[in-house]
Backbone bond lengths (Angstrom), bond angles and torsions (degrees), N, CA, C in turn:
res aa  C-N    CA-C-N  psi(-1)  N-CA   C-N-CA  omega(-1)  CA-C   N-CA-C  phi
1 M - - - 1.494 - - 1.457 112.39 -
2 E 1.299 117.97 -37.43 1.490 125.19 -174.91 1.558 107.25 -70.38
3 M 1.295 115.49 -41.09 1.426 120.85 -179.74 1.569 108.75 -65.76
4 E 1.372 118.17 -41.82 1.453 121.24 179.32 1.546 110.63 -62.53
5 S 1.270 110.48 -36.11 1.546 116.08 178.36 1.497 114.93 -67.39
6 Q 1.300 113.02 -32.97 1.493 119.31 178.05 1.496 106.51 -71.36
7 K 1.259 120.64 -45.11 1.519 124.62 -178.89 1.460 107.64 -60.52
8 S 1.346 119.83 -42.26 1.475 121.91 -174.48 1.559 103.47 -69.62
9 T 1.248 120.54 -41.83 1.499 119.19 -179.35 1.507 112.57 -59.99
10 K 1.403 114.83 -44.41 1.299 119.92 179.29 1.650 115.04 -63.30
11 R 1.310 108.14 -37.97 1.568 115.42 176.40 1.537 106.73 -64.92
12 M 1.261 115.96 -46.97 1.530 120.19 -179.53 1.627 109.50 -56.29
13 R 1.269 113.37 -43.49 1.464 119.29 179.21 1.638 108.57 -62.81
14 A 1.426 115.20 -47.26 1.461 115.98 -178.29 1.515 110.99 -61.98
15 D 1.395 116.97 -38.58 1.520 118.65 174.03 1.479 116.72 -59.86
16 K 1.312 112.46 -35.87 1.441 118.01 -172.75 1.547 111.61 -77.83
17 I 1.346 119.82 -30.11 1.434 121.90 -179.29 1.515 109.23 -93.77
18 K 1.248 123.34 -4.77 1.450 128.63 -175.51 1.704 107.99 -57.67
19 P 1.342 117.25 -47.71 1.464 117.02 179.15 1.557 114.98 -59.98
20 Y 1.304 115.21 -19.65 1.405 115.73 -176.34 1.596 112.63 -96.39
21 Q 1.401 114.95 5.58 1.451 118.97 176.85 1.538 109.80 -73.79
22 C 1.346 115.47 144.65 1.507 119.68 -177.91 1.519 105.80 -88.89
23 K 1.289 112.16 106.60 1.416 121.94 179.20 1.498 115.45 -62.78
24 Y 1.391 117.30 147.07 1.454 117.61 -174.41 1.338 123.07 47.81
25 L 1.406 114.61 41.33 1.480 120.74 176.68 1.515 106.51 -131.06
26 I 1.387 117.06 129.68 1.387 126.39 -170.56 1.468 107.89 -133.43
27 A 1.393 111.89 130.41 1.505 116.25 176.22 1.609 104.50 -101.90
28 V 1.313 111.55 131.24 1.560 119.35 -175.20 1.550 103.81 -114.67
29 I 1.357 114.83 129.46 1.487 121.09 172.95 1.536 105.76 -109.86
30 E 1.371 113.83 119.78 1.460 119.25 -176.96 1.429 111.88 -96.80
31 D 1.282 119.14 117.29 1.518 128.03 179.87 1.571 117.17 39.63
32 P 1.350 108.89 62.09 1.503 111.26 179.79 1.535 109.53 -78.31
33 H 1.284 115.20 143.34 1.543 122.41 -172.18 1.578 108.15 -94.61
34 D 1.247 121.28 -25.25 1.368 124.52 -176.27 1.476 109.69 -115.18
35 V 1.379 119.83 122.56 1.401 123.31 178.29 1.477 112.52 -65.89
36 K 1.294 117.44 -31.22 1.537 115.16 175.19 1.514 113.55 -56.99
37 N 1.319 114.46 -33.50 1.588 114.92 178.02 1.473 109.20 -66.82
38 I 1.310 118.27 -37.82 1.391 121.30 -178.29 1.632 107.36 -59.65
39 G 1.264 114.53 -47.18 1.546 121.30 177.43 1.444 105.69 -58.81
40 T 1.226 126.99 -49.37 1.409 127.36 -177.98 1.562 115.99 -56.96
41 I 1.373 108.98 -46.73 1.513 115.53 178.21 1.550 110.28 -63.51
42 I 1.380 114.56 -43.16 1.513 115.83 174.29 1.502 113.87 -59.50
43 R 1.243 116.66 -32.12 1.495 118.36 179.64 1.656 106.98 -72.52
44 N 1.303 114.68 -43.91 1.542 117.56 174.68 1.540 108.62 -53.81
45 V 1.279 112.58 -55.50 1.536 120.62 -178.01 1.495 111.70 -49.26
46 N 1.256 114.62 -51.21 1.539 119.00 179.18 1.403 114.77 -61.12
47 A 1.450 115.97 -47.82 1.376 120.27 -175.86 1.588 114.91 -67.11
48 L 1.479 113.26 -26.21 1.447 114.39 -176.53 1.525 108.82 -102.06
49 G 1.353 120.75 6.33 1.457 122.63 173.10 1.522 111.65 77.44
50 V 1.301 123.32 34.57 1.387 125.88 172.14 1.567 104.77 -80.87
51 E 1.312 117.83 141.16 1.435 128.89 -172.77 1.542 112.07 -63.22
52 K 1.452 116.25 -52.74 1.422 117.73 -173.25 1.619 110.76 -148.26
53 V 1.278 111.56 168.91 1.505 117.89 175.05 1.450 107.08 -127.24
54 Y 1.315 118.52 128.93 1.468 121.56 170.18 1.617 107.58 -114.85
55 V 1.303 112.02 142.05 1.504 118.31 -174.11 1.566 104.70 -122.27
56 V 1.342 119.72 117.47 1.369 123.21 169.52 1.495 109.67 -81.92
57 D 1.328 124.25 107.78 1.434 132.67 -157.99 1.549 112.80 -126.18
58 P 1.338 118.36 57.69 1.527 114.84 -172.56 1.620 109.40 -63.06
59 G 1.292 121.74 -23.09 1.403 119.60 177.39 1.452 115.94 -83.94
60 K 1.355 118.40 6.28 1.501 128.27 172.81 1.565 105.61 52.94
61 R 1.286 119.02 52.67 1.434 124.68 172.94 1.505 115.83 -72.30
62 L 1.409 105.54 -30.35 1.482 113.93 -177.03 1.556 110.51 -111.42
63 P 1.299 117.99 156.50 1.454 119.33 178.86 1.589 105.79 -83.78
64 D 1.350 110.60 154.61 1.450 116.43 -178.93 1.583 116.12 -62.95
65 D 1.416 113.06 -36.49 1.346 119.58 -179.39 1.501 119.13 -77.46
66 W 1.283 120.43 132.64 1.490 122.32 -176.35 1.508 109.61 -65.34
67 Q 1.340 118.44 -41.26 1.402 117.42 -176.36 1.509 110.87 -66.89
68 A 1.288 121.71 -27.35 1.419 125.01 177.50 1.562 107.77 -73.78
69 M 1.282 117.77 -37.01 1.410 121.47 173.96 1.553 116.17 -57.52
70 R 1.363 115.24 -44.38 1.384 127.16 171.21 1.500 114.95 -47.87
71 E 1.278 114.87 -37.79 1.500 124.71 -174.85 1.542 113.38 -84.74
72 R 1.424 115.15 -5.17 1.446 121.62 -176.21 1.636 103.97 -77.27
73 K 1.324 116.94 120.56 1.433 118.66 -178.31 1.596 108.74 -68.02
74 S 1.340 117.84 -37.33 1.387 122.42 174.43 1.500 116.47 -50.61
75 L 1.432 114.38 -41.60 1.315 123.54 176.73 1.526 115.67 -75.99
76 S 1.245 114.21 -46.98 1.480 126.39 179.94 1.487 111.80 -54.45
77 G 1.487 110.70 -49.07 1.432 116.11 -176.96 1.536 114.94 -63.90
78 T 1.392 111.30 -57.49 1.485 116.20 -178.00 1.563 115.20 -63.25
79 S 1.376 118.01 -23.92 1.430 120.10 -176.29 1.514 104.50 -91.62
80 V 1.304 123.20 -0.11 1.449 126.43 -166.72 1.470 113.97 45.48
81 S 1.305 112.76 50.27 1.523 121.59 -176.88 1.466 117.74 68.54
82 A 1.378 117.01 3.85 1.494 118.22 -179.73 1.598 110.81 -61.93
83 I 1.340 117.23 -19.00 1.372 122.93 -177.69 1.554 110.90 -64.17
84 K 1.341 114.87 -26.08 1.446 124.07 -175.11 1.577 106.37 -78.05
85 W 1.278 117.24 -20.44 1.423 119.00 -177.19 1.489 117.33 -117.71
86 T 1.446 110.06 9.13 1.524 110.62 -176.77 1.562 102.98 -129.09
87 F 1.392 111.65 141.94 1.459 115.48 178.50 1.413 111.45 -81.31
88 V 1.378 120.57 129.04 1.476 124.27 -177.04 1.526 107.58 -126.23
89 K 1.369 118.33 134.26 1.393 121.87 178.80 1.563 107.57 -127.92
90 R 1.293 118.67 139.48 1.447 117.95 177.23 1.565 110.79 -110.66
91 F 1.325 117.13 155.91 1.384 126.55 -177.63 1.541 110.42 -136.62
92 D 1.360 120.74 141.93 1.326 126.99 179.56 1.483 120.00 -67.47
93 S 1.387 113.10 -28.49 1.511 117.70 -177.12 1.556 108.96 -149.00
94 T 1.370 116.26 165.47 1.352 118.46 171.44 1.437 116.94 -58.52
95 D 1.328 116.76 -44.05 1.429 125.44 -171.68 1.592 105.43 -67.80
96 D 1.378 117.07 -38.67 1.444 122.51 177.59 1.579 108.40 -54.99
97 C 1.254 111.17 -47.61 1.567 118.78 -174.08 1.560 107.52 -67.86
98 F 1.323 118.15 -49.53 1.392 122.27 176.50 1.547 114.43 -55.39
99 D 1.277 115.86 -42.60 1.439 123.80 179.14 1.541 108.93 -54.75
100 H 1.346 110.04 -54.55 1.436 122.98 -179.17 1.483 114.46 -60.67
101 L 1.305 122.68 -36.35 1.450 125.29 174.40 1.488 110.31 -74.01
102 E 1.308 120.08 -41.13 1.369 121.03 -174.78 1.519 112.36 -75.86
103 R 1.405 119.11 -26.36 1.411 119.57 166.77 1.426 116.31 -63.08
104 N 1.372 117.42 -26.74 1.414 124.07 176.94 1.501 115.09 -102.18
105 N 1.328 114.97 24.84 1.506 122.77 172.68 1.518 114.91 67.43
106 Y 1.332 118.64 17.40 1.509 116.95 177.25 1.548 112.49 -85.85
107 Q 1.280 113.88 138.65 1.523 118.56 172.19 1.619 105.80 -99.78
108 S 1.284 114.13 147.94 1.503 121.41 -172.97 1.635 109.87 -113.07
109 I 1.308 115.31 139.03 1.397 117.67 161.32 1.514 109.41 -127.82
110 V 1.315 111.11 154.53 1.501 120.79 -174.99 1.487 107.74 -110.25
111 T 1.423 114.52 156.56 1.376 118.13 176.68 1.568 108.42 -120.48
112 S 1.382 114.35 142.37 1.365 122.21 -179.28 1.515 113.03 -158.50
113 P 1.327 123.19 149.75 1.482 125.93 -179.07 1.496 107.47 -76.77
114 H 1.472 117.01 -11.72 1.418 119.38 -178.60 1.596 114.61 -120.73
115 T 1.355 112.63 163.29 1.411 113.42 178.61 1.519 114.20 -72.09
116 K 1.433 120.66 124.35 1.394 120.25 -173.18 1.598 102.45 -147.38
117 G 1.305 112.10 162.42 1.406 113.45 168.92 1.573 114.04 86.50
118 R 1.217 116.92 -179.26 1.558 125.07 179.26 1.506 111.86 -76.10
119 E 1.277 115.12 -40.99 1.563 119.40 179.90 1.513 107.26 -134.20
120 N 1.386 113.38 134.59 1.393 118.83 177.05 1.468 114.99 -124.94
121 V 1.336 117.74 154.28 1.489 119.75 179.71 1.540 106.42 -145.37
122 V 1.258 116.29 148.45 1.535 122.79 165.54 1.490 107.65 -74.08
123 L 1.385 116.75 138.67 1.479 119.39 -171.92 1.429 113.77 -49.07
124 H 1.450 125.59 -51.13 1.421 121.97 -171.85 1.528 114.34 -82.42
125 E 1.342 115.20 1.90 1.481 117.61 178.04 1.589 104.91 -103.69
126 G 1.237 125.01 -6.99 1.507 124.37 -176.74 1.557 108.53 -77.30
127 E 1.328 115.97 154.96 1.416 120.32 171.08 1.569 109.74 -117.44
128 Y 1.347 113.98 106.49 1.416 121.68 -170.22 1.548 117.03 -95.40
129 T 1.317 114.13 4.54 1.465 118.17 172.73 1.434 114.25 -90.35
130 Q 1.290 117.66 -7.26 1.529 123.61 171.49 1.436 112.41 -64.04
131 F 1.227 124.03 -12.91 1.449 126.85 -174.95 1.527 105.50 -109.24
132 S 1.328 117.95 116.54 1.462 116.88 177.92 1.439 115.37 -68.43
133 K 1.382 114.08 -41.20 1.481 120.91 170.60 1.542 110.00 -122.53
134 L 1.275 114.30 120.36 1.485 123.55 -170.56 1.646 113.32 -121.91
135 A 1.389 114.41 129.87 1.420 119.71 171.31 1.521 104.37 -113.51
136 V 1.430 117.93 130.87 1.366 119.70 -178.64 1.627 106.26 -115.73
137 W 1.325 112.33 123.34 1.509 117.48 -166.95 1.510 104.67 -105.25
138 F 1.392 112.55 140.92 1.376 127.71 172.81 1.462 113.34 -121.52
139 G 1.314 119.54 131.43 1.462 122.57 -173.55 1.519 112.38 -85.25
140 S 1.387 115.68 173.02 1.426 115.44 177.49 1.461 117.58 -68.88
141 E 1.275 120.07 167.37 1.430 126.18 -174.95 1.561 110.64 -67.20
142 S 1.268 118.09 -31.93 1.511 119.39 -173.32 1.425 114.23 -94.02
143 R 1.396 119.22 -37.31 1.538 119.71 -172.04 1.541 109.86 -119.15
144 G 1.356 118.94 -3.95 1.488 121.08 -178.77 1.597 109.43 74.19
145 I 1.342 113.70 -154.56 1.381 119.28 -174.81 1.488 109.72 -76.66
146 S 1.336 120.30 149.49 1.483 121.44 -175.17 1.544 109.30 -86.99
147 E 1.231 120.82 160.11 1.405 131.05 174.50 1.479 112.70 -56.32
148 Q 1.420 113.03 -44.41 1.535 117.32 176.94 1.509 111.20 -60.40
149 A 1.346 115.17 -40.47 1.604 111.48 -179.16 1.457 110.72 -72.80
150 I 1.283 120.49 -31.06 1.487 121.85 179.76 1.577 104.50 -68.44
151 K 1.301 121.99 -42.06 1.412 123.88 -174.40 1.559 109.27 -65.10
152 R 1.211 116.99 -38.83 1.502 122.86 177.68 1.502 121.20 -88.80
153 S 1.306 115.31 4.55 1.488 122.08 177.07 1.425 109.82 -101.38
154 V 1.313 118.71 160.50 1.466 125.98 -178.92 1.620 113.33 -96.20
155 L 1.361 113.46 -13.75 1.500 115.82 -175.31 1.497 107.49 -156.32
156 C 1.260 113.57 150.09 1.452 120.86 171.53 1.592 107.85 -117.97
157 V 1.334 115.24 126.15 1.523 120.14 -176.13 1.558 105.04 -105.41
158 N 1.388 116.31 131.57 1.351 122.99 175.99 1.563 111.57 -114.97
159 I 1.372 113.67 135.01 1.411 119.38 168.96 1.485 110.58 -87.70
160 P 1.372 120.72 120.69 1.446 124.65 -173.91 1.548 110.68 -62.66
161 M 1.293 120.14 119.42 1.420 123.21 176.70 1.473 111.92 -101.05
162 L 1.388 114.89 120.86 1.443 123.12 -169.81 1.553 111.77 -111.48
163 G 1.282 122.06 1.87 1.386 124.94 -176.33 1.577 108.55 -117.76
164 M 1.311 117.15 -168.55 1.474 123.70 -176.29 1.512 108.36 -74.42
165 I 1.393 119.22 -32.03 1.357 124.64 175.45 1.496 114.58 -73.90
166 E 1.294 119.33 130.36 1.462 117.05 -177.27 1.560 114.19 -109.71
167 S 1.223 113.80 20.80 1.536 111.15 175.79 1.591 104.81 -158.67
168 L 1.339 112.19 157.96 1.367 123.38 175.15 1.560 110.74 -117.25
169 N 1.451 111.08 162.58 1.455 113.10 -179.37 1.460 109.99 -71.11
170 L 1.281 120.13 172.31 1.620 125.98 -174.89 1.487 108.39 -65.81
171 G 1.371 116.13 -43.94 1.458 116.13 -177.51 1.502 115.53 -71.26
172 T 1.355 120.33 -35.71 1.336 120.92 174.23 1.564 112.81 -68.73
173 T 1.284 119.61 -44.81 1.370 128.87 175.72 1.478 111.54 -47.51
174 S 1.417 113.35 -57.16 1.522 120.38 -178.87 1.516 108.87 -59.72
175 G 1.268 120.12 -39.29 1.476 122.83 -177.26 1.485 109.06 -62.23
176 I 1.391 118.46 -49.64 1.389 122.30 -173.73 1.542 113.52 -65.51
177 V 1.404 112.74 -47.05 1.458 119.91 177.56 1.441 115.32 -64.48
178 L 1.400 119.93 -42.98 1.414 121.78 -178.28 1.515 115.06 -72.05
179 Y 1.285 111.80 -26.27 1.468 119.85 175.74 1.630 111.77 -64.88
180 E 1.264 114.06 -45.33 1.445 114.71 -178.58 1.566 109.43 -73.50
181 I 1.385 119.06 -37.80 1.389 120.90 -178.32 1.585 112.15 -67.61
182 T 1.304 110.74 -39.44 1.549 113.79 179.72 1.438 112.10 -72.32
183 R 1.356 119.70 -32.25 1.440 124.98 179.77 1.524 105.43 -61.35
184 Q 1.348 117.86 -49.90 1.437 117.00 -174.73 1.558 111.77 -72.74
185 R 1.276 120.45 -35.12 1.441 122.85 -178.66 1.517 111.86 -72.73
186 R 1.369 118.01 -36.36 1.438 121.38 177.29 1.513 110.29 -66.90
187 E 1.347 118.23 -38.56 1.506 117.02 177.96 1.481 107.97 -68.19
188 Y 1.347 117.58 -39.62 1.389 115.22 178.33 1.536 115.26 -61.29
189 Q 1.294 115.51 -44.10 1.488 120.02 173.40 1.470 110.98 -52.07
190 R 1.309 116.79 -46.97 1.458 124.07 -172.78 1.575 106.33 -59.74
191 M 1.320 115.97 -48.16 1.460 125.16 177.57 1.448 115.41 -52.70
192 Y 1.321 108.53 -48.00 1.534 123.89 -176.47 1.577 110.47 -62.27
193 K 1.367 113.19 -42.19 1.389 118.99 179.08 1.387 117.49 -76.02
194 Y 1.385 117.44 -30.92 1.494 128.32 174.27 1.543 107.59 -68.23
195 K 1.316 121.06 -44.63 1.421 122.41 -172.36 1.574 109.92 -74.69
196 N 1.418 114.53 -36.10 1.382 120.97 173.91 1.566 113.61 -58.35
197 K 1.377 112.50 -46.03 1.423 121.87 177.44 1.560 112.13 -52.13
198 R 1.303 112.06 -40.40 1.509 115.55 -179.20 1.484 113.64 -83.38
199 G 1.334 118.41 2.69 1.397 119.03 172.34 1.473 116.71 87.24
200 R 1.335 112.57 12.34 1.521 119.60 -175.88 1.583 107.96 -101.59
201 K 1.270 110.32 137.26 1.545 114.04 -178.26 1.572 108.59 -72.97
202 Y 1.331 114.75 131.56 1.457 112.64 177.81 1.488 105.61 -133.71
203 I 1.281 113.92 117.80 1.515 117.96 -176.81 1.467 115.27 -91.93
204 A 1.324 117.28 128.74 1.403 119.61 -175.92 1.450 112.27 -86.38
């Protein structure tokens, strides 16, 4: 009985926070080498209301099946069970992931502490509501984002580095970047919903 009550409470919580989720926003982790970092990003994604996580996993560290991922103690522990409430999909390669995203009309932006790609923006100066469907890419711990991901993305986002250290770990980077992007998109969704309720046409 107590177990059923706990499940019911969690389900009520999940239903309550659903309207605050950022629709059509996906966090993509490209070739992460440490499973613990995957769990940390999944935790950030869930806490900030990002809709999904995609993992480019050429080393096949993760199972293909989401249900099997949920049972992995390494992911469940580091994500503080967020894996149970977050949709995660794996891909064999960067191009496979991009092909899937583009078929579903997603545009991609990459993150880097350095200026890369055709167009660059400092995180807090970017406008992230201009993309109706958005995938945010994070590179591996050792080499960062790949040249292939940069080439197929529309924008490179930089976190300004003001100290002697010029990079942050993957978990911290994802938390900072996704906080700003979800803040903007949640406010936009709130405005859209409010204006629609008033019967005014609001074009996204």
